[in-house]
C-alpha positions as CSV (number, residue, x, y, z in Angstrom):
1,M,-47.0,96.1,-29.7
2,R,-47.4,99.0,-32.0
3,T,-45.3,101.2,-29.8
4,L,-42.5,98.5,-29.9
5,F,-42.6,98.3,-33.5
6,S,-42.6,102.1,-34.0
7,I,-39.5,102.3,-31.7
8,L,-37.7,99.6,-33.7
9,K,-38.3,101.6,-36.9
10,K,-36.0,104.3,-35.5
11,P,-32.4,103.4,-36.6
12,V,-30.9,105.5,-33.9
13,L,-32.2,103.0,-31.2
14,Y,-30.6,99.8,-32.9
15,I,-27.3,100.1,-31.2
16,P,-28.6,100.3,-27.5
17,F,-31.1,97.6,-28.1
18,G,-28.5,95.2,-29.5
19,L,-26.3,95.7,-26.5
20,V,-29.1,94.8,-24.3
21,V,-29.8,91.6,-26.2
22,I,-26.1,90.6,-26.1
23,V,-25.6,91.2,-22.3
24,S,-28.9,89.3,-21.6
25,G,-27.8,86.3,-23.7
26,W,-24.4,86.2,-21.9
27,F,-26.0,86.0,-18.6
28,L,-28.4,83.4,-19.7
29,L,-25.9,81.1,-21.6
30,K,-22.7,81.6,-19.6
31,P,-21.5,78.3,-17.7
32,S,-22.2,78.2,-14.0
33,E,-19.5,78.4,-11.5
34,S,-20.1,74.8,-10.4
35,D,-20.0,73.5,-13.9
36,A,-16.5,74.9,-14.2
37,R,-15.3,73.6,-11.0
38,Y,-16.5,70.0,-10.9
39,E,-17.0,66.9,-13.0
40,F,-19.8,64.6,-12.3
41,A,-21.0,61.0,-12.9
42,T,-24.4,59.6,-12.9
43,V,-25.5,56.6,-11.1
44,E,-26.6,54.1,-13.7
45,L,-27.2,50.5,-14.4
46,H,-24.0,48.8,-15.7
47,D,-22.4,45.3,-16.1
48,V,-19.5,45.3,-13.6
49,R,-16.9,42.7,-14.3
50,Q,-13.7,41.8,-12.4
51,T,-10.8,40.3,-14.2
52,V,-7.2,39.3,-13.6
53,L,-4.8,39.8,-16.5
54,V,-1.7,37.6,-16.7
55,T,0.6,36.2,-19.3
56,G,1.2,32.5,-19.6
57,R,2.6,29.7,-21.9
58,V,0.7,27.0,-24.0
59,E,1.9,23.6,-22.8
60,P,1.1,20.0,-24.0
61,E,-1.6,18.6,-21.8
62,D,0.4,15.3,-21.6
63,E,4.1,15.1,-21.4
64,A,5.9,12.0,-20.2
65,E,9.4,11.0,-19.7
66,L,9.2,7.2,-20.3
67,S,11.6,4.9,-18.5
68,F,12.0,1.3,-17.6
69,E,11.4,-0.1,-14.0
70,R,14.4,-2.5,-14.6
71,S,17.8,-2.1,-16.2
72,G,18.6,-3.9,-19.4
73,R,19.9,-3.8,-23.0
74,A,17.7,-2.4,-25.7
75,A,16.7,-5.1,-28.2
76,S,14.9,-2.7,-30.4
77,V,14.3,1.1,-30.8
78,S,11.3,1.7,-33.0
79,V,11.1,5.4,-33.0
80,S,13.2,8.6,-33.6
81,S,12.8,12.3,-32.4
82,G,9.9,14.0,-34.2
83,D,8.0,10.7,-35.0
84,A,4.2,10.8,-34.4
85,V,3.0,7.8,-32.5
86,L,-0.3,6.3,-31.4
87,A,-1.3,5.3,-27.9
88,G,-0.1,1.8,-27.3
89,Q,2.5,1.8,-30.0
90,V,5.9,0.2,-29.1
91,L,8.8,2.5,-28.5
92,I,11.7,0.6,-27.2
93,S,12.0,-3.1,-26.0
94,L,14.6,-4.7,-23.8
95,D,16.2,-8.2,-24.1
96,A,13.9,-10.5,-22.2
97,D,15.2,-14.1,-22.9
98,T,15.8,-14.8,-19.2
99,L,12.4,-13.6,-18.2
100,R,10.6,-15.8,-20.7
101,T,12.4,-18.8,-19.3
102,E,11.3,-17.8,-15.8
103,L,7.8,-17.3,-17.0
104,L,7.8,-20.8,-18.5
105,Q,8.8,-22.2,-15.1
106,A,6.2,-20.3,-13.2
107,S,3.7,-21.5,-15.6
108,A,4.6,-25.1,-15.0
109,A,4.6,-24.6,-11.3
110,R,1.1,-23.1,-11.6
111,A,-0.1,-26.0,-13.7
112,A,1.1,-28.6,-11.1
113,A,-0.4,-26.8,-8.3
114,E,-3.7,-26.7,-10.1
115,A,-3.5,-30.4,-11.0
116,Q,-2.8,-31.4,-7.4
117,Y,-5.6,-29.2,-6.1
118,A,-8.0,-30.8,-8.7
119,E,-7.1,-34.2,-7.5
120,L,-7.9,-33.4,-4.1
121,L,-11.3,-32.2,-5.0
122,R,-11.9,-35.2,-7.2
123,G,-11.1,-37.6,-4.4
124,A,-9.4,-41.1,-4.6
125,R,-10.1,-43.2,-7.6
126,P,-11.0,-47.0,-7.1
127,E,-7.5,-48.3,-8.0
128,E,-6.0,-45.8,-5.6
129,L,-8.2,-47.3,-2.8
130,A,-7.0,-50.7,-3.7
131,V,-3.4,-49.6,-3.3
132,K,-4.3,-48.3,0.2
133,D,-6.0,-51.5,1.2
134,A,-2.8,-53.4,0.0
135,R,-0.8,-51.3,2.3
136,V,-3.0,-51.6,5.3
137,G,-2.9,-55.5,4.7
138,D,0.8,-55.4,4.5
139,A,0.9,-53.4,7.7
140,I,-1.2,-55.7,9.6
141,I,0.8,-58.7,8.5
142,G,4.0,-56.9,9.6
143,L,2.6,-56.1,13.0
144,E,1.5,-59.7,13.6
145,E,4.9,-60.9,12.8
146,A,6.5,-58.4,15.1
147,E,4.3,-59.3,17.9
148,V,5.1,-63.0,17.4
149,A,8.7,-62.1,17.6
150,L,8.2,-60.0,20.7
151,R,6.2,-62.9,22.5
152,N,9.1,-65.1,21.7
153,A,11.6,-62.5,23.0
154,L,9.6,-62.3,26.3
155,T,9.6,-66.1,26.8
156,D,13.3,-66.2,26.0
157,A,13.8,-63.3,28.5
158,Y,12.2,-65.3,31.3
159,T,14.1,-68.4,30.3
160,T,17.5,-66.6,30.1
161,A,16.9,-64.8,33.5
162,D,16.0,-68.0,35.3
163,D,19.1,-69.9,33.9
164,A,21.3,-67.0,34.8
165,I,20.2,-66.9,38.4
166,R,19.0,-70.4,39.4
167,N,21.7,-72.4,37.4
168,K,24.6,-70.1,37.0
169,T,24.7,-68.2,40.2
170,D,22.8,-70.3,42.9
171,I,26.0,-72.4,43.4
172,L,27.2,-69.3,45.3
173,F,24.5,-69.5,47.9
174,E,23.0,-71.8,50.5
175,N,19.3,-71.9,50.4
176,P,19.2,-69.7,47.3
177,R,15.5,-69.9,46.8
178,T,14.3,-69.1,50.3
179,P,13.8,-65.7,51.8
180,Y,17.2,-65.9,53.4
181,P,19.8,-66.9,50.9
182,S,23.4,-67.2,52.2
183,L,26.5,-66.3,50.3
184,V,29.1,-69.0,50.6
185,F,32.1,-66.7,50.7
186,L,32.9,-63.6,52.5
187,S,32.5,-60.2,50.7
188,S,31.9,-56.6,51.4
189,L,28.9,-57.0,49.2
190,K,27.4,-59.9,51.0
191,E,24.4,-58.1,52.3
192,Q,23.5,-56.5,49.0
193,I,23.9,-59.6,47.1
194,E,21.9,-61.7,49.4
195,F,19.1,-59.1,49.5
196,K,18.9,-58.9,45.8
197,R,18.8,-62.7,45.3
198,A,15.9,-63.0,47.8
199,H,14.1,-60.1,45.9
200,L,14.8,-61.8,42.5
201,E,13.3,-64.9,43.6
202,S,9.9,-63.5,44.3
203,R,10.4,-61.7,40.7
204,L,11.0,-65.0,39.0
205,V,8.0,-66.5,40.5
206,E,5.8,-63.6,39.4
207,W,7.4,-63.7,36.0
208,S,6.8,-67.4,35.5
209,M,3.0,-66.7,35.8
210,L,2.9,-64.0,33.0
211,S,2.8,-66.0,29.9
212,P,2.7,-63.8,26.7
213,L,0.7,-66.3,24.8
214,G,-2.4,-64.7,23.3
215,V,-1.3,-61.1,24.4
216,S,-1.2,-58.4,21.7
217,G,-1.3,-54.8,21.0
218,S,-0.7,-52.3,23.9
219,E,-0.8,-55.0,26.6
220,L,2.0,-56.8,24.8
221,I,4.0,-53.5,25.0
222,V,3.5,-53.3,28.8
223,R,4.4,-56.9,29.3
224,A,7.7,-56.1,27.3
225,E,8.5,-53.0,29.3
226,A,7.9,-55.0,32.6
227,S,10.2,-57.7,31.3
228,G,12.9,-55.2,30.4
229,T,12.7,-53.7,34.0
230,R,13.3,-57.3,35.4
231,L,16.1,-58.1,33.1
232,R,17.8,-54.9,34.2
233,E,17.4,-55.9,37.8
234,V,19.0,-59.2,37.0
235,K,21.8,-57.4,35.2
236,E,22.5,-55.2,38.4
237,F,22.6,-58.5,40.5
238,L,25.1,-60.2,38.3
239,D,27.1,-57.1,38.1
240,L,27.5,-57.3,42.0
241,V,28.2,-60.9,41.9
242,A,31.0,-60.4,39.3
243,Q,32.5,-57.6,41.5
244,A,32.4,-60.0,44.5
245,T,33.9,-63.0,42.7
246,N,36.6,-60.8,41.1
247,D,37.8,-59.8,44.6
248,L,38.3,-63.5,45.7
249,T,41.5,-64.9,46.3
250,V,43.0,-68.4,46.5
251,G,42.7,-69.6,50.1
252,S,39.6,-71.0,51.5
253,L,38.5,-71.5,48.0
254,S,40.6,-73.1,45.3
255,G,41.6,-71.3,42.2
256,T,39.5,-73.8,40.1
257,T,36.4,-72.9,42.1
258,I,36.9,-69.3,41.8
259,E,37.4,-69.3,38.0
260,G,34.3,-71.5,37.8
261,Y,32.3,-68.9,39.6
262,K,33.8,-66.2,37.4
263,A,32.9,-68.2,34.2
264,N,29.4,-68.7,35.2
265,G,28.9,-65.1,36.1
266,A,30.4,-63.9,32.8
267,A,28.2,-66.3,30.8
268,A,25.0,-65.2,32.8
269,R,25.9,-61.5,32.4
270,A,26.5,-62.1,28.5
271,S,23.2,-63.8,28.0
272,I,21.3,-61.2,29.9
273,N,22.8,-58.4,28.0
274,A,21.8,-60.1,24.7
275,E,18.3,-60.7,26.0
276,I,18.0,-57.0,26.9
277,S,19.0,-55.9,23.4
278,A,16.8,-58.5,21.7
279,L,13.9,-57.5,23.9
280,S,14.5,-53.9,23.2
281,L,14.8,-54.6,19.4
282,A,11.6,-56.6,19.3
283,T,9.6,-53.9,21.3
284,G,10.7,-51.3,19.0
285,T,9.8,-53.2,15.9
286,V,6.4,-53.8,17.3
287,R,6.0,-50.1,18.0
288,A,7.1,-49.2,14.5
289,R,4.9,-51.8,12.8
290,A,1.9,-50.7,15.0
291,S,2.6,-47.0,13.8
292,A,2.9,-47.9,10.3
293,K,-0.4,-49.9,10.5
294,N,-2.0,-46.8,11.9
295,V,-0.7,-44.5,9.1
296,A,-1.7,-47.1,6.5
297,E,-5.2,-47.1,7.9
298,R,-5.5,-43.3,8.2
299,E,-4.3,-42.9,4.7
300,R,-6.9,-45.3,3.5
301,A,-9.7,-43.6,5.6
302,L,-8.5,-40.0,4.2
303,A,-8.3,-41.3,0.8
304,E,-12.0,-42.6,1.0
305,A,-13.1,-39.4,2.8
306,G,-11.5,-37.0,0.5
307,A,-9.4,-34.1,1.5
308,S,-10.3,-32.1,4.6
309,E,-11.5,-28.5,4.4
310,E,-8.1,-27.2,6.0
311,T,-6.3,-29.2,3.4
312,L,-8.2,-27.9,0.5
313,R,-7.8,-24.3,1.8
314,A,-4.0,-24.8,2.2
315,E,-3.8,-26.4,-1.4
316,G,-5.9,-23.5,-2.8
317,A,-3.7,-21.0,-1.3
318,R,-0.6,-22.8,-3.0
319,V,-2.5,-22.5,-6.3
320,A,-3.2,-18.8,-5.6
321,D,0.6,-18.3,-5.0
322,A,1.6,-20.2,-8.1
323,R,-0.7,-18.1,-10.2
324,A,0.5,-14.8,-8.6
325,R,4.1,-15.8,-9.3
326,E,3.2,-16.5,-12.9
327,E,1.3,-13.2,-13.3
328,G,4.2,-11.4,-11.6
329,K,6.5,-12.9,-14.3
330,Q,4.1,-11.9,-17.0
331,T,4.0,-8.3,-15.5
332,E,7.8,-8.2,-15.5
333,L,7.9,-9.4,-19.2
334,R,5.4,-6.7,-20.2
335,K,7.5,-4.2,-18.4
336,T,10.4,-4.8,-20.8
337,V,8.4,-3.1,-23.6
338,L,8.0,0.5,-23.6
339,R,4.8,1.7,-25.2
340,A,3.2,5.2,-25.9
341,P,0.7,5.9,-23.0
342,F,-1.0,8.4,-25.4
343,S,-0.8,9.7,-29.0
344,G,1.6,12.5,-29.6
345,T,5.0,13.2,-30.8
346,V,8.4,11.8,-29.7
347,S,10.5,14.8,-28.6
348,H,13.6,12.8,-27.4
349,V,15.0,9.4,-27.7
350,S,18.0,8.3,-25.6
351,G,18.2,4.5,-26.3
352,T,20.1,2.8,-29.0
353,V,19.9,-1.0,-30.1
354,G,22.3,-2.9,-27.8
355,G,22.7,0.1,-25.6
356,F,22.3,-0.3,-21.8
357,L,19.3,1.5,-20.2
358,G,19.2,2.1,-16.5
359,A,16.2,1.7,-14.4
360,G,14.4,5.0,-14.0
361,T,16.5,6.7,-16.6
362,P,14.3,8.4,-19.3
363,A,14.5,6.7,-22.5
364,V,11.8,8.5,-24.5
365,T,10.0,11.8,-24.0
366,L,6.6,12.1,-25.5
367,I,4.4,15.1,-25.8
368,S,0.7,15.2,-26.6
369,T,-0.3,17.2,-29.8
370,A,-4.1,16.8,-29.4
371,H,-4.7,18.5,-26.1
372,F,-3.0,21.5,-24.5
373,K,-3.2,23.6,-21.3
374,I,-2.0,27.1,-20.3
375,E,0.3,27.5,-17.5
376,A,0.6,31.1,-15.7
377,Y,1.8,32.6,-12.5
378,V,-0.8,34.9,-10.8
379,P,0.7,37.6,-8.5
380,E,0.1,37.5,-4.8
381,A,-2.1,40.6,-5.1
382,D,-4.6,38.8,-7.5
383,I,-4.5,35.2,-6.3
384,S,-7.3,35.6,-3.7
385,K,-9.6,36.6,-6.6
386,V,-9.0,33.6,-8.7
387,S,-10.9,30.3,-8.2
388,V,-10.9,26.8,-9.9
389,G,-13.6,26.8,-12.5
390,E,-13.5,30.4,-13.4
391,Q,-13.8,31.3,-17.2
392,A,-11.0,33.0,-19.0
393,E,-10.3,34.3,-22.5
394,I,-7.1,33.6,-24.1
395,T,-5.5,35.5,-26.9
396,L,-2.2,34.2,-28.5
397,D,0.6,36.5,-29.8
398,A,0.8,34.3,-33.0
399,Y,-2.8,35.2,-33.9
400,G,-3.3,38.5,-32.2
401,A,-6.3,40.1,-30.4
402,T,-8.8,39.1,-33.2
403,R,-8.9,35.5,-32.3
404,A,-9.9,34.5,-28.8
405,F,-9.9,31.0,-27.2
406,P,-12.3,30.3,-24.3
407,A,-10.7,28.5,-21.3
408,R,-11.3,27.7,-17.8
409,V,-9.2,27.7,-14.5
410,S,-8.4,23.9,-13.6
411,S,-6.0,24.1,-10.8
412,L,-4.2,26.5,-8.4
413,E,-0.9,25.5,-6.7
414,P,-1.0,26.3,-2.9
415,A,2.8,27.0,-2.7
416,A,4.2,30.3,-4.1
417,T,7.1,30.5,-6.6
418,M,9.3,33.5,-6.2
419,F,10.2,35.7,-9.2
420,E,12.8,38.2,-8.2
421,G,11.5,38.2,-4.6
422,V,7.9,38.5,-5.6
423,P,5.5,35.6,-4.9
424,A,3.3,34.3,-7.7
425,Y,1.2,31.2,-7.8
426,K,1.2,28.6,-10.6
427,T,-2.2,28.5,-12.2
428,V,-3.4,26.0,-14.9
429,L,-6.1,26.7,-17.4
430,H,-7.6,24.3,-20.0
431,F,-8.9,25.4,-23.4
432,E,-12.6,24.9,-24.0
433,G,-13.7,24.2,-27.7
434,D,-11.5,24.3,-30.9
435,T,-7.9,24.6,-30.4
436,E,-6.8,24.1,-34.1
437,G,-3.7,26.0,-34.8
438,V,-2.5,26.1,-31.1
439,R,1.1,24.9,-30.6
440,A,3.2,24.0,-27.4
441,G,5.4,27.0,-26.4
442,M,3.0,29.8,-27.7
443,T,2.8,32.9,-25.6
444,A,-0.8,33.5,-24.2
445,D,-2.5,36.8,-22.9
446,I,-5.0,35.6,-20.3
447,E,-8.0,37.4,-18.9
448,I,-9.6,35.6,-16.1
449,E,-13.1,36.7,-15.3
450,T,-13.1,36.3,-11.4
451,D,-16.5,38.0,-10.7
452,F,-19.6,39.7,-12.5
453,R,-22.6,41.6,-11.6
454,A,-25.2,42.2,-14.3
455,Q,-27.2,45.6,-14.5
456,V,-26.4,46.8,-11.1
457,L,-26.1,50.4,-10.0
458,A,-22.5,51.7,-10.5
459,L,-20.2,54.6,-10.4
460,P,-16.7,55.2,-11.5
461,Q,-14.5,54.1,-8.6
462,R,-12.9,57.6,-8.4
463,A,-16.3,58.9,-7.2
464,V,-16.2,57.0,-4.0
465,E,-13.9,58.3,-1.3
466,T,-12.8,56.4,1.8
467,R,-11.8,57.6,5.3
468,P,-11.2,55.9,8.7
469,S,-14.2,54.9,10.7
470,E,-14.6,55.6,14.4
471,Q,-14.3,51.8,14.9
472,A,-10.7,50.7,15.2
473,G,-9.4,49.4,11.9
474,A,-12.6,50.0,10.1
475,R,-13.2,52.5,7.2
476,R,-16.2,54.0,5.7
477,E,-17.0,55.1,2.2
478,H,-18.9,58.2,0.9
479,V,-19.6,60.2,-2.4
480,R,-19.9,63.9,-2.7
481,I,-23.0,65.6,-4.1
482,L,-23.7,69.3,-5.1
483,H,-26.8,70.9,-4.0
484,G,-28.5,73.7,-5.8
485,D,-27.4,76.3,-3.5
486,G,-23.8,75.5,-4.2
487,E,-23.3,73.5,-1.0
488,I,-21.4,70.0,-1.1
489,A,-22.7,67.3,1.0
490,E,-21.0,63.8,1.6
491,L,-23.3,60.9,1.6
492,P,-22.2,57.4,3.0
493,V,-22.6,54.5,0.6
494,T,-22.0,50.9,0.8
495,T,-20.1,49.3,-2.4
496,G,-19.8,46.1,-3.7
497,L,-17.7,44.4,-6.5
498,R,-15.0,46.7,-7.9
499,G,-14.7,46.0,-11.5
500,S,-11.6,46.0,-13.6
501,D,-12.8,48.6,-16.0
502,G,-13.1,51.3,-13.2
503,L,-16.6,50.8,-12.1
504,V,-17.8,50.1,-8.5
505,E,-21.0,48.5,-7.5
506,I,-23.3,50.7,-5.2
507,L,-25.3,48.5,-2.9
508,S,-26.9,51.3,-0.9
509,G,-26.8,55.0,-0.2
510,L,-27.7,56.2,-3.8
511,K,-30.5,55.8,-6.3
512,A,-30.4,55.7,-10.1
513,G,-29.9,59.0,-11.6
514,A,-28.1,60.6,-8.9
515,S,-25.2,62.9,-9.9
516,V,-22.1,62.5,-8.0
517,I,-18.9,64.7,-8.0
518,T,-15.8,62.7,-9.5
519,F,-13.3,65.5,-9.8
520,E,-12.8,69.1,-8.3
521,R,-10.7,71.6,-10.2
522,E,-10.5,74.3,-7.4
523,L,-10.7,74.4,-3.7
524,P,-13.9,73.0,-2.4
525,L,-16.7,75.3,-1.4
526,K,-17.9,75.6,2.1
527,R,-19.3,72.2,2.9
528,S,-22.1,70.8,5.2
529,S,-22.3,67.1,6.2
530,F,-25.2,64.9,6.8
531,F,-23.1,63.2,9.7
532,S,-20.7,64.7,12.2
533,H,-17.0,64.1,11.7
């Protein structure tokens, strides 16, 4: 140490010693070759945030073009453009006098149907049952009178038939009441007439034994139908006799005799025809009176028993239909008044008092002033990143970047809208929180946070290089590191989220604190690789 100090005391040695110090310091402090050639980044924990930036426009949450469902003339117009209105406030009303009349008619029909239904549920009153009893009694008396008339008609039918055959036509026969009657003159109809006369003799005998006395109801109808059949047989016989006598000429028989035959035949035919009509009328009257009696008895029984379940259901359906018609008219009447569906501001009115308004034609346009939404169009390149429910931050040009409004994505349209050949997708966001000062039509700058990783290993995206993989269509990522000997190595890495701020998440391949080359100013040094190319 003394030797060193003794040397330094000699001034002549100051200059060489200073040069040695300067040269040594330069070698110690000069930048390394690698520091001059490369820029590095350190793997550190960062928040990685992915966002999509778009521009949109503030729109009213509710905007409605209000119109009537039916045409008509405006009876009143209560608002003008720019007016503030409350939900439910009347805006325009149509003339509805005709509808009010129709509603009164529908209400009356409904009341009548309900009264009828209530009466069926209540059942018949004692005085109504008394009326029904009276009708049943009248029907029974009417039937009894009709049966008496029919029995008399049956008796008259037999008497008339017996007179027509045995008194008026038997003078044309020999042995008329035997099985072999013989016509006293020649005729082409002789055999038919004789056969029918023999048949009618047995019919008259049977008929005489069928007294109608004491017979009533269905048995009386059967007797009447059988008597009607016999009368028609008699009529057929008399028609043949009339044809035969009309063919007679004066010769073997005198003209007086022939005319007598004809007169008796005509009288017999007339009386038989009259009896056929009388018997048919009497039979029809009995049937009608019996039916009326049955109806009266059924009505009496139904009145006492009350309405059937089917009748009640049918009447209940009629009441429901009447009520529906009334409600329909009430609905139509309500639709003649246009009301504000929400509170807001009237932006346009097209109706005037007395003016005609067509169905479906907008009469009033109303916009909401309480709630707003933001509409934007996200480019095709970013739409896959955006999902409903993601948070966003909105800044409005009117207030600058100092005031931010929170919002959330509420809907994405699936179909693209073309802007100069570029597809974009309509995206709707809704404000969350205070929107004081927001107005429809304001321009909005929107930052949608589409993904986020908190405190993960990250690097600048430029530090990660990508090259094709040996697998078709695949690519692999790597970073470059500089060893102490100046050699560069490529390390494979797996990345995750790529942030909008230039950072990329490192999932594997690197640890915190590792230094990675991000930029090389000169040609790279000789490299070695941890994997074969």
